[in-house]
Biotite code that builds the C-alpha atoms (Angstrom):
import biotite.structure as struc

atoms = struc.array([
    struc.Atom([113.867, 75.409, 114.694], chain_id="A", res_id=1, res_name="MET", atom_name="CA", element="C"),
    struc.Atom([115.326, 76.610, 111.408], chain_id="A", res_id=2, res_name="GLY", atom_name="CA", element="C"),
    struc.Atom([112.270, 76.596, 109.159], chain_id="A", res_id=3, res_name="GLU", atom_name="CA", element="C"),
    struc.Atom([111.226, 80.039, 107.899], chain_id="A", res_id=4, res_name="PRO", atom_name="CA", element="C"),
    struc.Atom([107.834, 81.386, 108.925], chain_id="A", res_id=5, res_name="VAL", atom_name="CA", element="C"),
    struc.Atom([105.527, 83.007, 106.384], chain_id="A", res_id=6, res_name="THR", atom_name="CA", element="C"),
    struc.Atom([102.499, 85.122, 107.243], chain_id="A", res_id=7, res_name="LEU", atom_name="CA", element="C"),
    struc.Atom([99.734, 85.311, 104.604], chain_id="A", res_id=8, res_name="VAL", atom_name="CA", element="C"),
    struc.Atom([97.580, 88.397, 105.208], chain_id="A", res_id=9, res_name="LEU", atom_name="CA", element="C"),
    struc.Atom([94.302, 88.073, 103.315], chain_id="A", res_id=10, res_name="GLY", atom_name="CA", element="C"),
    struc.Atom([93.132, 85.034, 101.386], chain_id="A", res_id=11, res_name="LEU", atom_name="CA", element="C"),
    struc.Atom([91.172, 86.487, 98.486], chain_id="A", res_id=12, res_name="GLY", atom_name="CA", element="C"),
    struc.Atom([88.934, 83.972, 96.763], chain_id="A", res_id=13, res_name="ARG", atom_name="CA", element="C"),
    struc.Atom([91.565, 81.303, 96.094], chain_id="A", res_id=14, res_name="GLU", atom_name="CA", element="C"),
    struc.Atom([94.972, 82.908, 95.646], chain_id="A", res_id=15, res_name="VAL", atom_name="CA", element="C"),
    struc.Atom([95.768, 83.110, 99.369], chain_id="A", res_id=16, res_name="GLY", atom_name="CA", element="C"),
    struc.Atom([95.043, 79.415, 99.855], chain_id="A", res_id=17, res_name="ASP", atom_name="CA", element="C"),
    struc.Atom([97.405, 78.528, 97.019], chain_id="A", res_id=18, res_name="ALA", atom_name="CA", element="C"),
    struc.Atom([100.135, 80.782, 98.408], chain_id="A", res_id=19, res_name="ILE", atom_name="CA", element="C"),
    struc.Atom([99.900, 79.282, 101.875], chain_id="A", res_id=20, res_name="ALA", atom_name="CA", element="C"),
    struc.Atom([99.934, 75.745, 100.483], chain_id="A", res_id=21, res_name="ARG", atom_name="CA", element="C"),
    struc.Atom([102.928, 76.458, 98.215], chain_id="A", res_id=22, res_name="THR", atom_name="CA", element="C"),
    struc.Atom([105.009, 77.940, 101.032], chain_id="A", res_id=23, res_name="PHE", atom_name="CA", element="C"),
    struc.Atom([104.071, 75.071, 103.322], chain_id="A", res_id=24, res_name="GLN", atom_name="CA", element="C"),
    struc.Atom([105.146, 72.533, 100.695], chain_id="A", res_id=25, res_name="GLU", atom_name="CA", element="C"),
    struc.Atom([108.437, 74.433, 100.466], chain_id="A", res_id=26, res_name="ASP", atom_name="CA", element="C"),
    struc.Atom([109.117, 73.792, 104.154], chain_id="A", res_id=27, res_name="GLY", atom_name="CA", element="C"),
    struc.Atom([107.763, 77.006, 105.642], chain_id="A", res_id=28, res_name="HIS", atom_name="CA", element="C"),
    struc.Atom([105.632, 77.206, 108.725], chain_id="A", res_id=29, res_name="ARG", atom_name="CA", element="C"),
    struc.Atom([102.573, 79.215, 107.750], chain_id="A", res_id=30, res_name="VAL", atom_name="CA", element="C"),
    struc.Atom([99.950, 81.403, 109.397], chain_id="A", res_id=31, res_name="LEU", atom_name="CA", element="C"),
    struc.Atom([97.000, 82.619, 107.336], chain_id="A", res_id=32, res_name="VAL", atom_name="CA", element="C"),
    struc.Atom([94.968, 85.626, 108.469], chain_id="A", res_id=33, res_name="ALA", atom_name="CA", element="C"),
    struc.Atom([91.645, 86.857, 107.132], chain_id="A", res_id=34, res_name="ASP", atom_name="CA", element="C"),
    struc.Atom([88.507, 88.637, 108.407], chain_id="A", res_id=35, res_name="PRO", atom_name="CA", element="C"),
    struc.Atom([86.289, 85.888, 106.955], chain_id="A", res_id=36, res_name="SER", atom_name="CA", element="C"),
    struc.Atom([85.642, 82.739, 108.988], chain_id="A", res_id=37, res_name="ASP", atom_name="CA", element="C"),
    struc.Atom([84.392, 81.026, 105.837], chain_id="A", res_id=38, res_name="GLU", atom_name="CA", element="C"),
    struc.Atom([87.611, 81.682, 103.926], chain_id="A", res_id=39, res_name="ARG", atom_name="CA", element="C"),
    struc.Atom([89.710, 80.547, 106.868], chain_id="A", res_id=40, res_name="LEU", atom_name="CA", element="C"),
    struc.Atom([87.762, 77.302, 107.058], chain_id="A", res_id=41, res_name="GLU", atom_name="CA", element="C"),
    struc.Atom([88.486, 76.630, 103.377], chain_id="A", res_id=42, res_name="VAL", atom_name="CA", element="C"),
    struc.Atom([92.164, 77.388, 103.987], chain_id="A", res_id=43, res_name="ALA", atom_name="CA", element="C"),
    struc.Atom([92.317, 74.984, 106.933], chain_id="A", res_id=44, res_name="ARG", atom_name="CA", element="C"),
    struc.Atom([90.972, 72.212, 104.737], chain_id="A", res_id=45, res_name="ASP", atom_name="CA", element="C"),
    struc.Atom([93.560, 72.960, 102.032], chain_id="A", res_id=46, res_name="ALA", atom_name="CA", element="C"),
    struc.Atom([96.604, 73.076, 104.317], chain_id="A", res_id=47, res_name="LEU", atom_name="CA", element="C"),
    struc.Atom([98.535, 70.348, 106.061], chain_id="A", res_id=48, res_name="GLU", atom_name="CA", element="C"),
    struc.Atom([98.529, 69.980, 109.821], chain_id="A", res_id=49, res_name="ASP", atom_name="CA", element="C"),
    struc.Atom([100.653, 72.552, 111.603], chain_id="A", res_id=50, res_name="GLY", atom_name="CA", element="C"),
    struc.Atom([99.383, 75.668, 109.840], chain_id="A", res_id=51, res_name="ALA", atom_name="CA", element="C"),
    struc.Atom([98.022, 78.392, 112.107], chain_id="A", res_id=52, res_name="ALA", atom_name="CA", element="C"),
    struc.Atom([95.157, 80.803, 111.467], chain_id="A", res_id=53, res_name="THR", atom_name="CA", element="C"),
    struc.Atom([94.081, 84.230, 112.696], chain_id="A", res_id=54, res_name="TYR", atom_name="CA", element="C"),
    struc.Atom([90.560, 85.608, 112.330], chain_id="A", res_id=55, res_name="HIS", atom_name="CA", element="C"),
    struc.Atom([90.302, 89.399, 112.407], chain_id="A", res_id=56, res_name="GLY", atom_name="CA", element="C"),
    struc.Atom([90.478, 92.611, 110.412], chain_id="A", res_id=57, res_name="GLU", atom_name="CA", element="C"),
    struc.Atom([93.813, 93.524, 108.824], chain_id="A", res_id=58, res_name="LEU", atom_name="CA", element="C"),
    struc.Atom([93.524, 97.231, 107.984], chain_id="A", res_id=59, res_name="HIS", atom_name="CA", element="C"),
    struc.Atom([94.463, 98.738, 111.351], chain_id="A", res_id=60, res_name="SER", atom_name="CA", element="C"),
    struc.Atom([97.675, 98.744, 113.353], chain_id="A", res_id=61, res_name="ARG", atom_name="CA", element="C"),
    struc.Atom([95.950, 96.721, 116.082], chain_id="A", res_id=62, res_name="LEU", atom_name="CA", element="C"),
    struc.Atom([94.610, 94.113, 113.675], chain_id="A", res_id=63, res_name="GLY", atom_name="CA", element="C"),
    struc.Atom([98.002, 93.682, 112.017], chain_id="A", res_id=64, res_name="LEU", atom_name="CA", element="C"),
    struc.Atom([99.789, 93.422, 115.342], chain_id="A", res_id=65, res_name="ARG", atom_name="CA", element="C"),
    struc.Atom([97.287, 90.839, 116.506], chain_id="A", res_id=66, res_name="ASN", atom_name="CA", element="C"),
    struc.Atom([97.997, 88.739, 113.403], chain_id="A", res_id=67, res_name="ALA", atom_name="CA", element="C"),
    struc.Atom([101.728, 88.991, 114.021], chain_id="A", res_id=68, res_name="ILE", atom_name="CA", element="C"),
    struc.Atom([101.222, 88.093, 117.685], chain_id="A", res_id=69, res_name="THR", atom_name="CA", element="C"),
    struc.Atom([99.308, 85.000, 116.596], chain_id="A", res_id=70, res_name="ALA", atom_name="CA", element="C"),
    struc.Atom([102.252, 83.975, 114.399], chain_id="A", res_id=71, res_name="ALA", atom_name="CA", element="C"),
    struc.Atom([104.709, 84.596, 117.241], chain_id="A", res_id=72, res_name="LEU", atom_name="CA", element="C"),
    struc.Atom([102.631, 82.529, 119.628], chain_id="A", res_id=73, res_name="GLU", atom_name="CA", element="C"),
    struc.Atom([102.472, 79.693, 117.104], chain_id="A", res_id=74, res_name="ALA", atom_name="CA", element="C"),
    struc.Atom([106.008, 79.780, 115.710], chain_id="A", res_id=75, res_name="PHE", atom_name="CA", element="C"),
    struc.Atom([108.115, 82.311, 117.630], chain_id="A", res_id=76, res_name="GLY", atom_name="CA", element="C"),
    struc.Atom([109.003, 84.562, 114.682], chain_id="A", res_id=77, res_name="ARG", atom_name="CA", element="C"),
    struc.Atom([108.112, 85.682, 111.149], chain_id="A", res_id=78, res_name="ILE", atom_name="CA", element="C"),
    struc.Atom([110.402, 85.816, 108.121], chain_id="A", res_id=79, res_name="ASP", atom_name="CA", element="C"),
    struc.Atom([108.113, 86.599, 105.200], chain_id="A", res_id=80, res_name="ASN", atom_name="CA", element="C"),
    struc.Atom([104.757, 88.261, 104.713], chain_id="A", res_id=81, res_name="ALA", atom_name="CA", element="C"),
    struc.Atom([102.571, 87.893, 101.642], chain_id="A", res_id=82, res_name="VAL", atom_name="CA", element="C"),
    struc.Atom([99.758, 90.452, 101.508], chain_id="A", res_id=83, res_name="ILE", atom_name="CA", element="C"),
    struc.Atom([96.656, 89.849, 99.376], chain_id="A", res_id=84, res_name="VAL", atom_name="CA", element="C"),
    struc.Atom([94.651, 93.117, 99.415], chain_id="A", res_id=85, res_name="PRO", atom_name="CA", element="C"),
    struc.Atom([90.923, 93.055, 98.803], chain_id="A", res_id=86, res_name="GLU", atom_name="CA", element="C"),
    struc.Atom([89.803, 94.007, 95.293], chain_id="A", res_id=87, res_name="ILE", atom_name="CA", element="C"),
    struc.Atom([87.201, 96.759, 95.121], chain_id="A", res_id=88, res_name="GLU", atom_name="CA", element="C"),
    struc.Atom([83.848, 96.253, 93.432], chain_id="A", res_id=89, res_name="ASP", atom_name="CA", element="C"),
    struc.Atom([83.420, 97.456, 89.860], chain_id="A", res_id=90, res_name="SER", atom_name="CA", element="C"),
    struc.Atom([82.318, 101.062, 89.404], chain_id="A", res_id=91, res_name="ASP", atom_name="CA", element="C"),
    struc.Atom([82.507, 104.002, 87.004], chain_id="A", res_id=92, res_name="HIS", atom_name="CA", element="C"),
    struc.Atom([83.842, 107.513, 87.469], chain_id="A", res_id=93, res_name="LEU", atom_name="CA", element="C"),
    struc.Atom([80.362, 108.918, 86.816], chain_id="A", res_id=94, res_name="LEU", atom_name="CA", element="C"),
    struc.Atom([79.091, 106.827, 89.729], chain_id="A", res_id=95, res_name="ASP", atom_name="CA", element="C"),
    struc.Atom([81.745, 108.375, 91.970], chain_id="A", res_id=96, res_name="PHE", atom_name="CA", element="C"),
    struc.Atom([80.703, 108.487, 95.615], chain_id="A", res_id=97, res_name="ALA", atom_name="CA", element="C"),
    struc.Atom([83.228, 110.455, 97.651], chain_id="A", res_id=98, res_name="GLN", atom_name="CA", element="C"),
    struc.Atom([82.759, 108.746, 101.001], chain_id="A", res_id=99, res_name="GLU", atom_name="CA", element="C"),
    struc.Atom([82.908, 105.247, 99.535], chain_id="A", res_id=100, res_name="LYS", atom_name="CA", element="C"),
    struc.Atom([85.947, 106.160, 97.431], chain_id="A", res_id=101, res_name="PHE", atom_name="CA", element="C"),
    struc.Atom([87.825, 107.671, 100.376], chain_id="A", res_id=102, res_name="GLU", atom_name="CA", element="C"),
    struc.Atom([87.165, 104.596, 102.495], chain_id="A", res_id=103, res_name="LYS", atom_name="CA", element="C"),
    struc.Atom([88.433, 102.316, 99.738], chain_id="A", res_id=104, res_name="ALA", atom_name="CA", element="C"),
    struc.Atom([91.565, 104.376, 99.189], chain_id="A", res_id=105, res_name="LEU", atom_name="CA", element="C"),
    struc.Atom([92.293, 104.583, 102.905], chain_id="A", res_id=106, res_name="ALA", atom_name="CA", element="C"),
    struc.Atom([91.752, 100.854, 103.313], chain_id="A", res_id=107, res_name="ARG", atom_name="CA", element="C"),
    struc.Atom([94.154, 100.073, 100.470], chain_id="A", res_id=108, res_name="SER", atom_name="CA", element="C"),
    struc.Atom([96.947, 102.667, 100.621], chain_id="A", res_id=109, res_name="ALA", atom_name="CA", element="C"),
    struc.Atom([96.935, 103.256, 104.361], chain_id="A", res_id=110, res_name="ARG", atom_name="CA", element="C"),
    struc.Atom([96.504, 99.537, 105.014], chain_id="A", res_id=111, res_name="GLY", atom_name="CA", element="C"),
    struc.Atom([99.493, 98.711, 102.814], chain_id="A", res_id=112, res_name="ALA", atom_name="CA", element="C"),
    struc.Atom([101.670, 101.332, 104.488], chain_id="A", res_id=113, res_name="ALA", atom_name="CA", element="C"),
    struc.Atom([100.637, 100.173, 107.956], chain_id="A", res_id=114, res_name="LEU", atom_name="CA", element="C"),
    struc.Atom([101.403, 96.575, 107.020], chain_id="A", res_id=115, res_name="ALA", atom_name="CA", element="C"),
    struc.Atom([104.890, 97.547, 105.849], chain_id="A", res_id=116, res_name="LEU", atom_name="CA", element="C"),
    struc.Atom([105.537, 99.484, 109.052], chain_id="A", res_id=117, res_name="ARG", atom_name="CA", element="C"),
    struc.Atom([104.242, 96.862, 111.481], chain_id="A", res_id=118, res_name="VAL", atom_name="CA", element="C"),
    struc.Atom([105.868, 93.897, 109.727], chain_id="A", res_id=119, res_name="ILE", atom_name="CA", element="C"),
    struc.Atom([109.192, 95.706, 109.273], chain_id="A", res_id=120, res_name="ALA", atom_name="CA", element="C"),
    struc.Atom([109.286, 96.612, 112.958], chain_id="A", res_id=121, res_name="GLU", atom_name="CA", element="C"),
    struc.Atom([108.929, 92.951, 113.856], chain_id="A", res_id=122, res_name="ARG", atom_name="CA", element="C"),
    struc.Atom([111.531, 91.778, 111.331], chain_id="A", res_id=123, res_name="LEU", atom_name="CA", element="C"),
    struc.Atom([114.058, 94.268, 112.680], chain_id="A", res_id=124, res_name="LEU", atom_name="CA", element="C"),
    struc.Atom([113.377, 93.226, 116.264], chain_id="A", res_id=125, res_name="ASP", atom_name="CA", element="C"),
    struc.Atom([114.332, 89.574, 115.858], chain_id="A", res_id=126, res_name="GLN", atom_name="CA", element="C"),
    struc.Atom([117.503, 87.606, 115.205], chain_id="A", res_id=127, res_name="GLU", atom_name="CA", element="C"),
    struc.Atom([118.184, 86.309, 111.717], chain_id="A", res_id=128, res_name="ASP", atom_name="CA", element="C"),
    struc.Atom([117.727, 82.621, 111.049], chain_id="A", res_id=129, res_name="LEU", atom_name="CA", element="C"),
    struc.Atom([121.078, 80.785, 111.068], chain_id="A", res_id=130, res_name="PRO", atom_name="CA", element="C"),
    struc.Atom([122.265, 80.538, 107.462], chain_id="A", res_id=131, res_name="GLN", atom_name="CA", element="C"),
    struc.Atom([125.204, 79.050, 105.688], chain_id="A", res_id=132, res_name="ALA", atom_name="CA", element="C"),
    struc.Atom([126.476, 79.866, 102.215], chain_id="A", res_id=133, res_name="GLY", atom_name="CA", element="C"),
    struc.Atom([126.974, 82.893, 100.046], chain_id="A", res_id=134, res_name="VAL", atom_name="CA", element="C"),
    struc.Atom([126.173, 86.451, 101.070], chain_id="A", res_id=135, res_name="GLU", atom_name="CA", element="C"),
    struc.Atom([123.077, 86.680, 98.873], chain_id="A", res_id=136, res_name="ARG", atom_name="CA", element="C"),
    struc.Atom([120.961, 84.492, 101.157], chain_id="A", res_id=137, res_name="ILE", atom_name="CA", element="C"),
    struc.Atom([121.353, 86.847, 104.125], chain_id="A", res_id=138, res_name="ARG", atom_name="CA", element="C"),
    struc.Atom([118.267, 88.995, 104.452], chain_id="A", res_id=139, res_name="GLN", atom_name="CA", element="C"),
    struc.Atom([116.081, 90.207, 107.298], chain_id="A", res_id=140, res_name="LYS", atom_name="CA", element="C"),
    struc.Atom([112.857, 89.231, 105.582], chain_id="A", res_id=141, res_name="GLY", atom_name="CA", element="C"),
    struc.Atom([110.543, 89.814, 102.655], chain_id="A", res_id=142, res_name="THR", atom_name="CA", element="C"),
    struc.Atom([107.170, 91.459, 102.097], chain_id="A", res_id=143, res_name="ILE", atom_name="CA", element="C"),
    struc.Atom([105.260, 90.691, 98.901], chain_id="A", res_id=144, res_name="THR", atom_name="CA", element="C"),
    struc.Atom([102.003, 92.236, 97.684], chain_id="A", res_id=145, res_name="PHE", atom_name="CA", element="C"),
    struc.Atom([99.683, 90.276, 95.375], chain_id="A", res_id=146, res_name="ILE", atom_name="CA", element="C"),
    struc.Atom([97.975, 92.770, 93.060], chain_id="A", res_id=147, res_name="LEU", atom_name="CA", element="C"),
    struc.Atom([95.519, 92.646, 90.194], chain_id="A", res_id=148, res_name="GLY", atom_name="CA", element="C"),
    struc.Atom([96.319, 93.821, 86.691], chain_id="A", res_id=149, res_name="TYR", atom_name="CA", element="C"),
    struc.Atom([94.385, 97.025, 87.380], chain_id="A", res_id=150, res_name="ALA", atom_name="CA", element="C"),
    struc.Atom([97.425, 98.223, 89.338], chain_id="A", res_id=151, res_name="SER", atom_name="CA", element="C"),
    struc.Atom([99.248, 98.841, 86.048], chain_id="A", res_id=152, res_name="ILE", atom_name="CA", element="C"),
    struc.Atom([96.521, 98.953, 83.351], chain_id="A", res_id=153, res_name="ALA", atom_name="CA", element="C"),
    struc.Atom([92.926, 100.043, 83.751], chain_id="A", res_id=154, res_name="SER", atom_name="CA", element="C"),
    struc.Atom([89.664, 99.022, 82.126], chain_id="A", res_id=155, res_name="MET", atom_name="CA", element="C"),
    struc.Atom([86.353, 100.914, 81.980], chain_id="A", res_id=156, res_name="PRO", atom_name="CA", element="C"),
    struc.Atom([84.188, 100.162, 84.985], chain_id="A", res_id=157, res_name="GLY", atom_name="CA", element="C"),
    struc.Atom([87.112, 99.693, 87.363], chain_id="A", res_id=158, res_name="ARG", atom_name="CA", element="C"),
    struc.Atom([87.721, 103.218, 88.549], chain_id="A", res_id=159, res_name="PHE", atom_name="CA", element="C"),
    struc.Atom([88.079, 102.670, 92.303], chain_id="A", res_id=160, res_name="THR", atom_name="CA", element="C"),
    struc.Atom([89.838, 99.335, 91.881], chain_id="A", res_id=161, res_name="GLU", atom_name="CA", element="C"),
    struc.Atom([92.426, 100.894, 89.574], chain_id="A", res_id=162, res_name="THR", atom_name="CA", element="C"),
    struc.Atom([93.148, 103.823, 91.882], chain_id="A", res_id=163, res_name="VAL", atom_name="CA", element="C"),
    struc.Atom([93.324, 101.612, 94.974], chain_id="A", res_id=164, res_name="ALA", atom_name="CA", element="C"),
    struc.Atom([95.562, 98.949, 93.429], chain_id="A", res_id=165, res_name="GLN", atom_name="CA", element="C"),
    struc.Atom([97.837, 101.591, 91.883], chain_id="A", res_id=166, res_name="SER", atom_name="CA", element="C"),
    struc.Atom([98.174, 103.241, 95.293], chain_id="A", res_id=167, res_name="ALA", atom_name="CA", element="C"),
    struc.Atom([99.320, 99.965, 96.834], chain_id="A", res_id=168, res_name="ILE", atom_name="CA", element="C"),
    struc.Atom([101.886, 99.609, 94.056], chain_id="A", res_id=169, res_name="LEU", atom_name="CA", element="C"),
    struc.Atom([103.195, 103.067, 94.958], chain_id="A", res_id=170, res_name="GLY", atom_name="CA", element="C"),
    struc.Atom([103.422, 102.097, 98.614], chain_id="A", res_id=171, res_name="VAL", atom_name="CA", element="C"),
    struc.Atom([105.377, 98.991, 97.636], chain_id="A", res_id=172, res_name="MET", atom_name="CA", element="C"),
    struc.Atom([107.925, 100.945, 95.600], chain_id="A", res_id=173, res_name="ARG", atom_name="CA", element="C"),
    struc.Atom([108.439, 103.665, 98.198], chain_id="A", res_id=174, res_name="ALA", atom_name="CA", element="C"),
    struc.Atom([108.592, 101.115, 100.996], chain_id="A", res_id=175, res_name="GLY", atom_name="CA", element="C"),
    struc.Atom([111.205, 99.057, 99.160], chain_id="A", res_id=176, res_name="ALA", atom_name="CA", element="C"),
    struc.Atom([113.544, 102.048, 99.053], chain_id="A", res_id=177, res_name="LEU", atom_name="CA", element="C"),
    struc.Atom([112.977, 102.847, 102.723], chain_id="A", res_id=178, res_name="GLU", atom_name="CA", element="C"),
    struc.Atom([113.602, 99.281, 103.890], chain_id="A", res_id=179, res_name="LEU", atom_name="CA", element="C"),
    struc.Atom([116.423, 98.214, 101.549], chain_id="A", res_id=180, res_name="ALA", atom_name="CA", element="C"),
    struc.Atom([119.157, 99.426, 103.907], chain_id="A", res_id=181, res_name="GLU", atom_name="CA", element="C"),
    struc.Atom([117.654, 97.239, 106.626], chain_id="A", res_id=182, res_name="HIS", atom_name="CA", element="C"),
    struc.Atom([117.818, 94.073, 104.525], chain_id="A", res_id=183, res_name="GLY", atom_name="CA", element="C"),
    struc.Atom([114.054, 93.839, 104.044], chain_id="A", res_id=184, res_name="ILE", atom_name="CA", element="C"),
    struc.Atom([112.942, 93.224, 100.467], chain_id="A", res_id=185, res_name="ARG", atom_name="CA", element="C"),
    struc.Atom([109.552, 94.506, 99.256], chain_id="A", res_id=186, res_name="VAL", atom_name="CA", element="C"),
    struc.Atom([108.079, 93.424, 95.916], chain_id="A", res_id=187, res_name="ASN", atom_name="CA", element="C"),
    struc.Atom([104.792, 92.663, 94.164], chain_id="A", res_id=188, res_name="ALA", atom_name="CA", element="C"),
    struc.Atom([103.251, 90.023, 91.964], chain_id="A", res_id=189, res_name="VAL", atom_name="CA", element="C"),
    struc.Atom([100.916, 91.670, 89.437], chain_id="A", res_id=190, res_name="VAL", atom_name="CA", element="C"),
    struc.Atom([98.659, 89.191, 87.712], chain_id="A", res_id=191, res_name="ALA", atom_name="CA", element="C"),
    struc.Atom([95.539, 88.820, 85.613], chain_id="A", res_id=192, res_name="ILE", atom_name="CA", element="C"),
    struc.Atom([93.887, 86.858, 88.378], chain_id="A", res_id=193, res_name="ARG", atom_name="CA", element="C"),
    struc.Atom([91.405, 83.957, 88.017], chain_id="A", res_id=194, res_name="PRO", atom_name="CA", element="C"),
    struc.Atom([88.425, 86.128, 89.017], chain_id="A", res_id=195, res_name="ARG", atom_name="CA", element="C"),
    struc.Atom([88.992, 88.316, 85.944], chain_id="A", res_id=196, res_name="GLU", atom_name="CA", element="C"),
    struc.Atom([88.742, 85.377, 83.571], chain_id="A", res_id=197, res_name="GLU", atom_name="CA", element="C"),
    struc.Atom([85.424, 84.361, 85.076], chain_id="A", res_id=198, res_name="ARG", atom_name="CA", element="C"),
    struc.Atom([84.051, 87.906, 85.182], chain_id="A", res_id=199, res_name="ALA", atom_name="CA", element="C"),
    struc.Atom([85.261, 89.224, 81.827], chain_id="A", res_id=200, res_name="GLU", atom_name="CA", element="C"),
    struc.Atom([84.599, 87.813, 78.374], chain_id="A", res_id=201, res_name="SER", atom_name="CA", element="C"),
    struc.Atom([87.544, 89.719, 76.899], chain_id="A", res_id=202, res_name="TRP", atom_name="CA", element="C"),
    struc.Atom([90.345, 87.722, 78.531], chain_id="A", res_id=203, res_name="THR", atom_name="CA", element="C"),
    struc.Atom([90.898, 85.240, 75.712], chain_id="A", res_id=204, res_name="ALA", atom_name="CA", element="C"),
    struc.Atom([90.772, 87.997, 73.074], chain_id="A", res_id=205, res_name="ARG", atom_name="CA", element="C"),
    struc.Atom([93.219, 90.319, 74.837], chain_id="A", res_id=206, res_name="ARG", atom_name="CA", element="C"),
    struc.Atom([95.731, 87.884, 76.341], chain_id="A", res_id=207, res_name="VAL", atom_name="CA", element="C"),
    struc.Atom([98.072, 86.085, 73.915], chain_id="A", res_id=208, res_name="PRO", atom_name="CA", element="C"),
    struc.Atom([98.162, 82.978, 76.124], chain_id="A", res_id=209, res_name="LEU", atom_name="CA", element="C"),
    struc.Atom([94.359, 83.056, 76.190], chain_id="A", res_id=210, res_name="GLY", atom_name="CA", element="C"),
    struc.Atom([93.686, 82.829, 79.924], chain_id="A", res_id=211, res_name="ARG", atom_name="CA", element="C"),
    struc.Atom([94.245, 84.341, 83.343], chain_id="A", res_id=212, res_name="ALA", atom_name="CA", element="C"),
    struc.Atom([97.050, 83.289, 85.655], chain_id="A", res_id=213, res_name="ALA", atom_name="CA", element="C"),
    struc.Atom([96.209, 80.282, 87.776], chain_id="A", res_id=214, res_name="GLN", atom_name="CA", element="C"),
    struc.Atom([96.287, 80.620, 91.548], chain_id="A", res_id=215, res_name="ALA", atom_name="CA", element="C"),
    struc.Atom([99.167, 78.135, 91.790], chain_id="A", res_id=216, res_name="ASP", atom_name="CA", element="C"),
    struc.Atom([101.181, 80.152, 89.248], chain_id="A", res_id=217, res_name="GLU", atom_name="CA", element="C"),
    struc.Atom([100.739, 83.311, 91.317], chain_id="A", res_id=218, res_name="ILE", atom_name="CA", element="C"),
    struc.Atom([101.755, 81.347, 94.415], chain_id="A", res_id=219, res_name="ALA", atom_name="CA", element="C"),
    struc.Atom([104.919, 80.071, 92.739], chain_id="A", res_id=220, res_name="GLU", atom_name="CA", element="C"),
    struc.Atom([105.846, 83.625, 91.767], chain_id="A", res_id=221, res_name="ALA", atom_name="CA", element="C"),
    struc.Atom([105.414, 84.740, 95.385], chain_id="A", res_id=222, res_name="ALA", atom_name="CA", element="C"),
    struc.Atom([107.507, 81.801, 96.592], chain_id="A", res_id=223, res_name="ARG", atom_name="CA", element="C"),
    struc.Atom([110.325, 82.741, 94.207], chain_id="A", res_id=224, res_name="PHE", atom_name="CA", element="C"),
    struc.Atom([110.307, 86.377, 95.324], chain_id="A", res_id=225, res_name="ILE", atom_name="CA", element="C"),
    struc.Atom([110.643, 85.321, 98.970], chain_id="A", res_id=226, res_name="ALA", atom_name="CA", element="C"),
    struc.Atom([113.429, 82.841, 98.247], chain_id="A", res_id=227, res_name="SER", atom_name="CA", element="C"),
    struc.Atom([117.215, 83.407, 98.464], chain_id="A", res_id=228, res_name="PRO", atom_name="CA", element="C"),
    struc.Atom([117.313, 83.057, 94.662], chain_id="A", res_id=229, res_name="ALA", atom_name="CA", element="C"),
    struc.Atom([115.666, 86.521, 94.468], chain_id="A", res_id=230, res_name="ALA", atom_name="CA", element="C"),
    struc.Atom([117.888, 88.112, 97.119], chain_id="A", res_id=231, res_name="ALA", atom_name="CA", element="C"),
    struc.Atom([118.886, 91.011, 94.809], chain_id="A", res_id=232, res_name="TYR", atom_name="CA", element="C"),
    struc.Atom([115.276, 91.819, 93.895], chain_id="A", res_id=233, res_name="MET", atom_name="CA", element="C"),
    struc.Atom([113.437, 94.641, 95.641], chain_id="A", res_id=234, res_name="THR", atom_name="CA", element="C"),
    struc.Atom([110.976, 97.325, 94.569], chain_id="A", res_id=235, res_name="GLY", atom_name="CA", element="C"),
    struc.Atom([109.978, 95.209, 91.565], chain_id="A", res_id=236, res_name="GLN", atom_name="CA", element="C"),
    struc.Atom([106.717, 93.958, 90.079], chain_id="A", res_id=237, res_name="SER", atom_name="CA", element="C"),
    struc.Atom([106.755, 90.438, 88.704], chain_id="A", res_id=238, res_name="LEU", atom_name="CA", element="C"),
    struc.Atom([104.058, 90.634, 86.030], chain_id="A", res_id=239, res_name="ILE", atom_name="CA", element="C"),
    struc.Atom([101.993, 87.592, 85.073], chain_id="A", res_id=240, res_name="LEU", atom_name="CA", element="C"),
    struc.Atom([99.834, 88.777, 82.187], chain_id="A", res_id=241, res_name="ASP", atom_name="CA", element="C"),
    struc.Atom([100.161, 86.089, 79.530], chain_id="A", res_id=242, res_name="GLY", atom_name="CA", element="C"),
    struc.Atom([101.782, 88.600, 77.162], chain_id="A", res_id=243, res_name="GLY", atom_name="CA", element="C"),
    struc.Atom([99.006, 91.203, 77.517], chain_id="A", res_id=244, res_name="ARG", atom_name="CA", element="C"),
    struc.Atom([101.387, 94.134, 78.007], chain_id="A", res_id=245, res_name="SER", atom_name="CA", element="C"),
    struc.Atom([103.098, 93.432, 74.668], chain_id="A", res_id=246, res_name="THR", atom_name="CA", element="C"),
    struc.Atom([99.870, 93.201, 72.660], chain_id="A", res_id=247, res_name="LEU", atom_name="CA", element="C"),
    struc.Atom([98.504, 96.088, 70.600], chain_id="A", res_id=248, res_name="SER", atom_name="CA", element="C"),
    struc.Atom([94.761, 95.770, 70.040], chain_id="A", res_id=249, res_name="GLY", atom_name="CA", element="C"),
    struc.Atom([92.797, 92.514, 70.046], chain_id="A", res_id=250, res_name="LEU", atom_name="CA", element="C"),
    struc.Atom([93.460, 88.962, 68.982], chain_id="A", res_id=251, res_name="LEU", atom_name="CA", element="C"),
    struc.Atom([91.291, 87.446, 66.293], chain_id="A", res_id=252, res_name="ASP", atom_name="CA", element="C"),
])
């Protein structure tokens, strides 16, 4: 079969569901993986028949390989991976707890690096899908991270989240350079996500468009990055911030 296969690692609260649904509507075969049975059940209800699921942790080499094995058993290959890292709970520097911080940083940065390594190994070990057309559509595969706005701009009370998300962004950039020669593109979508609008009263006052990005908008950005139309894009962050990065101060 010639349909591409996309692996969604982590569902978040709603973004992962939207990503899986968007790729499926675009003709991809999709596997969603998450450590939460409850989240997987919600995803199953949101997706069309034919989607596969994997229940298990995703921060170790074994867990990642098991997710990939599940995709191979269901579809025979993978072509794209979209990774939705967990977002750390709010905290302050003065509440710093070394053991908790180290675990969070290891889970984020090491988990992102492991995901790049394990997924890239699989992409390099399989034949390309048959393609026709211009050179730009020929690629081994894509890996896209979905990150919160804390990866590029911090707020008080988000110390660990900011460090962890920034570390993943660094992994993405370094990994993109390492994998470019192999035809594997690595990028990120950075967005003011729906959870921030619900949790923070400042969103409307600090975002010119007055709201967070919707889950479907983040999903469409991820779909574009994985598409042949973005074949010259790697090591980049597609930022969905409603104009926040161009604003100085607050809106009235």
